[in-house]
C-alpha positions, 0 to 999 in steps of 0.5 A, spaced: 505 540 556 503 533 556 496 534 553 499 539 547 504 533 545 498 528 546 494 532 541 500 533 536 501 525 536 494 523 535 494 529 529 500 525 526 497 518 527 490 520 524 494 524 518 498 517 517 491 514 516 488 514 509 481 511 508 483 505 512 490 504 510 496 507 513 502 511 509 508 507 511 513 511 506 513 517 501 508 514 495 507 508 499 501 505 503 499 499 507 492 496 508 487 490 507 486 487 501 479 489 502 481 496 500 484 494 494 477 492 492 475 499 492 476 503 486 473 509 489 477 509 495 484 508 491 483 513 486 481 519 492 488 517 495 491 518 488 493 510 488 496 508 481 500 502 483 498 496 487 503 491 490 498 484 491 501 480 495 497 473 495 495 468 491 488 468 492 486 476 491 485 478 484 488 484 481 480 487 480 482 494 476 487 492 471 485 498 466 486 503 472 491 501 476 498 498 475 499 491 478 505 487 480 503 481 483 507 476 488 503 470 488 504 467 495 500 464 501 499 467 507 503 462 511 509 462 515 512 457 510 512 461 504 519 465 502 518 472 500 525 473 499 526 471 492 520 476 490 523 482 494 527 485 489 522 485 484 518 488 488 523 493 491 524 495 483 516 496 482 516 501 488 522 505 486 519 506 479 513 507 481 514 513 486 520 515 482 515 517 476 510 520 482 505 514 483 503 512 489 503 505 491 498 500 495 
């Protein structure tokens, strides 16, 4: 029935959320910069790598996580395309090594 389907959908959506960020792909999570400043939350989710896409937020825990930074400003005039091959390489290597990327 519809009630069971709705409950399953809610459960699936909840499983995809982890402490304020979303599991978008095997080993890859997405969320706000505020979470990247919470070492306890990142460690509890098993995060090992952080893709930092900003020119304003620091890499807060360089001794704990492996970082890759794309230094861009959050505007419509910014061009991400030149950075994508290196970012995908970082993500792929991290996941292939059993890591988890935020």
